[in-house]
Steps between C-alpha positions, in 0.01 A plus 500: 500500500577286194416186706172656610401589142593150383290340775206724417530413131502132574198533728298682233602245238386215725170673566440536129559129449301390803165319444181704522339520845271214590145579402291626789319214666767234443669575831196599705496351850225266621375785720468737201312235301270432795429873536420531132259201521330657796434816296375300201265290714344810653449664157325190362326346798458795734467388861426136422736247653722308257626178657823333394441140388743246351220270393209707364672585176823378344691730264694333221739765360861492384761614754667691219296591196641410157287780345379773739226603255361143485515338845286184540298483823306203631258537794372183666219531753473238772135533612350597167137445603533781753662752263313814400781696338873523438734801486846501348733785599854585386633719778770703316319546170389855413143371536524216753135395468544260206181294496186412690291192422141478627369146455144408402290182543646338186861539618734230618757729666757238586771654282554818299794569274591829334801693369607831653761775477742541792689830515737443786632251757179465699270295715184388328188429707192289439205576724202262520164641601282229652121479492489582871699819448852402604811616312786252488831592336814330380818658364801414281808696399568541128817644342424696181571842357335734253200294402257794492716713267631224272419576134292252305749473217256630239317823408188598691297444186630146466435429867136612464424296190216257572438658841213326671538169316466201734574134500414230755623146551318241711619180669289252696171317446201735538273194543718337765379707795843648553615861449614594150828683468523790258771730366386842383724705269411866432672707232572835667828692546419602860720804465623606845555870427873454580605356163680721251406489131823401328419714196362823642686476836177602675337296775206293382184588697375233739241268343420183682220252565333622817195269525430152373199278561489128426161321515384146426144508375331754730737440795804709585834319513703805604523875472852643464615851578846558351763768475830579327682212676329234287728408209425583141268259316355364827483125551288366786457136604196414706239227553121495509223260590315381185151472649220556250564618145621806323812657353775670692464875443785745554434874516795735540546877523809719517567835665471682163139389447565197282256211535508149358290188544553144374321167550665163506324166471613243754599186311298187579666185629487347152704784359 
């Protein structure tokens, strides 16, 4: 009996010292991930066929994220002249539907970069919608944990200071007949609804940029529909075709009714 009690005591002690169970999703099988993607596809695209393609869109993402709340994503589109839209989906996030870009006549959709939150070990999917109605998808596996609930390291009030302020950087010659690259920076906390206020210990209500329109002159560059998976203070890299004249105008709204608009003059070649 003494030996039995000793063995039981050692077992309980070992259990107390054992590492926490692996977060759900880290050990999912390929079959489980495929089944999840099938459900997500149906919820977003209905009965439309989504074809796997290794060439239509390339996903540049870290295999293991250094910061799960700020994961850099690059999306390169092979046949950009035939692209109508682009979806980015993070399968195991609480809201997988991260972003949808709809491109206008002033867009040069060869490459899009953005920063997202990743909440778990997950596949991420990029789906290209072509002008003739096809859906072509590519996938990549990313290791990350807790990105949607990670605190911002400051009070909610501090995080919301200057909300709606924007900056834009340009590179390229607008007179050279080639696309101009731009980096848009938007001041907005993009609260996910899963972050705990470190002072009150209450969860901060979700408040995120849900729509964003970029135009050049009177032509649309892209329309973005976003969700909680886009990182705080969104940064988006894109390119546009500088035909004609006019400023770049950015109009953004959030899910709490906020609305902001800014205009940016495209620098001339002499600048």
